[in-house]
N, C-alpha and C positions, 0 to 999 in steps of 0.2 A: 546630150541628146536625149529628150525623154523618151521612157519607154510607154509604147502604145501597144495594145492589144487589140484586135479587131473582135468585138462580139456579135454573136448571131443576132438579128432582129435591129431594132432602133437602139439598144443598148451598145453604142460599138466602141466603148473607150475603157481601158484599164489602166491607169497611170498613177503617178505621185497624188493625183487629185485625189483617186478614190483612197490610196494607201494610208494618206495622212488621216482620213476621216474614220478608220475601222475603230469598233467596239464590238463587244459580246459575242456569243454564240454557245456552241455546245463544248464539249471536252472538258469541263472543271467541275468539281463538285458544287451542285447547286446552291449551298449555304454560303460557300467561299465567292462564288461569281456573284450572287446576288449582293453580298456586303461590298464588295469592290465596287461594284457598278452604281449601288446608292451613292456610295462615297463621291464616285466619279459623276454622277449626276449633279450632285451638290456643289461641287467644285466649279462645273462648267455653267451652272445656271446663270450666273451672272455675266458670261461673255456675250456679249451683242455683236462685237465686231473684232477681227484681228488683222494683223499684218506681220509679216515676217520675211527675213531673208534666208534663203537655202542655197547649198553646194550639193549637186548630184554627181557621184560617181558612178559611172557604169563601167562593169569589168567585164570585158569579153576575152576569148580565146587570145587573141593577138594584141589588143590594146585597152587603155582606160580612157574612157571619154568622161571629161569634166564639163558641167554646166552649172552657171548661175543663175539665180532669178529671184522672183518674189510670189509670195502668194498671199491674197486678201480673202478674208471670209466675211460673209454678214449674214446675220438671222433675216429670216427665217431660213432659207434655203438658197443661198448663193456663194459660190467658192469659185475663185481663178486663181491659175497659176500662169506666171509669165517668165518666160527665158529671154536672156539678151542675146546669145549666141548659141545656136541660132536664134532668131526673134520669132517667139512662138508665143500665143495663148491658148489657153483652154479654161472653159467655163462651164459650169451647170448652175443652172439658175431653175430652182423648183424642178420640173420634168422636162425642161429645153436645155439642150446642150450646145454650146458654141465653140468652134476650133478655128484659130486665126494662123495661117503660115504666111509670114512676110515674104518668104524666098519666091513662093508661086503667085503672090498676091491674090491669096483667096481666103474667104472665111465661109465655113459651112455650118448651117443650123440643123439640128436635128432633134427629135422628140426622144425621150428616155422613158421605156417602157415601164409599166406599174409592175415591177418585180421586186422580190425582197433584194435582190442583187444589186439593184439600182440604189436602193438607200444606203449602200457602202460609201457613197460621196459623201453623206451627212452625218455619219453616226458618231463621229467625235466632236460635234459641235452641238448636236440637239440633245434632248433629255431622252429620247426614246432608245432603249437599248434591247428590246423586244424582238424587233423586224430582222435584224441580222442573225439572230440564234438559227432562224429556219434556213440559213444559207452556209454557214461556215463552221468548224470546228475551232473552239479559242482554249487555250490554256494561260494560266497568269505565270509570269516570271518574276524572280528576284533577282537583280542585277547589282553589281557593286561599281557605282558610278556617282560622284558628287552631286551631280545635276538631278538624278533621281534613281530610286531602286526599284520602282515597279515597271513591270514589261508586260506586253501581251503578245502571244504567239498565234497567228493564225493558219490554219491549213484547209483546203477544199475538203469538203465532206466527202467521206469514201462511198456513202450510199446515193451521192448525188448523181443524176443522170446528164447534168450540163456539162458542158467542157470545162477544165480548169483551166484557168489563164496564168495560173503561178504556181509554184511548189509549196512556199513558205513565206510568210511575213512577219517580221518580228519589229515591234514598237516599244521604242524606251521613253518612258515619260517622266516629264518635271513632277515632282513632289508637290510643289504649290499648287497645280492647277490640270494635273495631267495631259498636258498638251505635249506632242512628241518632240524631243530634240534630236532624234534618230531613228530612222527608218530602215531595215534591212529587208530586201527585197530579194528571193531566190526565183529568179524566172523559171530557168530550166537548169539542165546538168552543166551548161556552156555559159551562162550569164546571171549575174545579179548585180545589185545596185544598193549603193549606200547614199541616204538622204540625210545631211544634218542641216538641222534646223535652227537659225541664230537670230538674234535681236527681236524675239515675238514681243509686240506690243498689242496689247488688249485694250478695248473700251465696253462699258457697260450697255451703250447705245447703239443699234444697228447704224451701218453706215454703206447702203447698198451702192453710192456713188462712188467709193473708193473700188468696188469690185464690177469694174465696166471695162471693156475692150473698146479702145479707139483704134480704127482703121482709116488710112489715108485715102484719096481719091485713086479711083482706077481699079481698087479692088474688086473681084467679081465675088457675089453673095450667092451661096448655093443652099437651096432648102429644100429637103428631102430629095436629094439626087437629081435636081434639076436647076438650071441657072435660073436665079430670081431676078437679079438685078445688078448694077454696077454702081460703085459707091460715086457719088457726085464732088464737087470742087471742096467742099466744105469739110470733107471726111464724114465719119459717121460713127456714133457710140453703140456698143451693143452690150445689154438690149438697150433698146431706145428707153428715155426717160418717160415716165408717167406723167402725164401734163395734166395739171388741173383744168376744169371745166371754165371755159371763157365765158364770161358774161359781157354781152355788147352793150355799151352805154349809147343811147341815141336819145335825141330831145323829143320830148311826147309832144303831139298836137295841141295846140291851146283848147281849152274847156268851153264848149259852148253853154253860155248861162241857161238854165230851164226857162221855158215859156210859160208865162202865167196863164196861158189860155187851155184848158184842159183838151181842146179839139186839136191844139196846134195851131188856131188860127188867132191872127191879131185883131 
């Protein structure tokens, strides 16, 4: 089961969607930080789309909950996480979020506020590493793992007036592209999460079609905390595809030959 945290205002979610995409911040020497993230931007610049499998283990005081699923990303700002058991999906597309829960047959659409904390969803895939510096403390790690030696530790800033939604996040990055192969999240003193990411496939071209949520007939659509509609018989994709303008072809009326009389009289 995914770890979701309720955020104040319209930025509602803190989940693996956010945590797989974290980069930069405070807490490291400026020259070391800049050198690392300059390299980071170069490695990520050629990634237009991504898909990968993941296994998530949530450690609670009395149990360990394991969930499997897929993550999809497409430039410029779309990322989708789907799990199989339970069947859920959560997506951020620009400044709009979508959350689908098959068990309660509901899809919720909400806007994401213009806040540096909101950009946490995309920092692992776009080239901007400046925004998150205003929101989190970051330190770089060196780890002993054949998949990659670079790591990033993220903690909430001590001087922040906003509520903290996790205690610590550790990202372990592949050497070849700095995509994360493991994420360790300490939610609080009693729960933590390990996310292992496998079978990563990347493309240099954006592919927004693969990063969409399909919901079947009868699912209730909620927009901004009010019931908007119910999905029809053919099901529905979120977000809906952008359709090209349709130009209607129709037969033109026959041309009338011009009159030879300047006054229009025969």
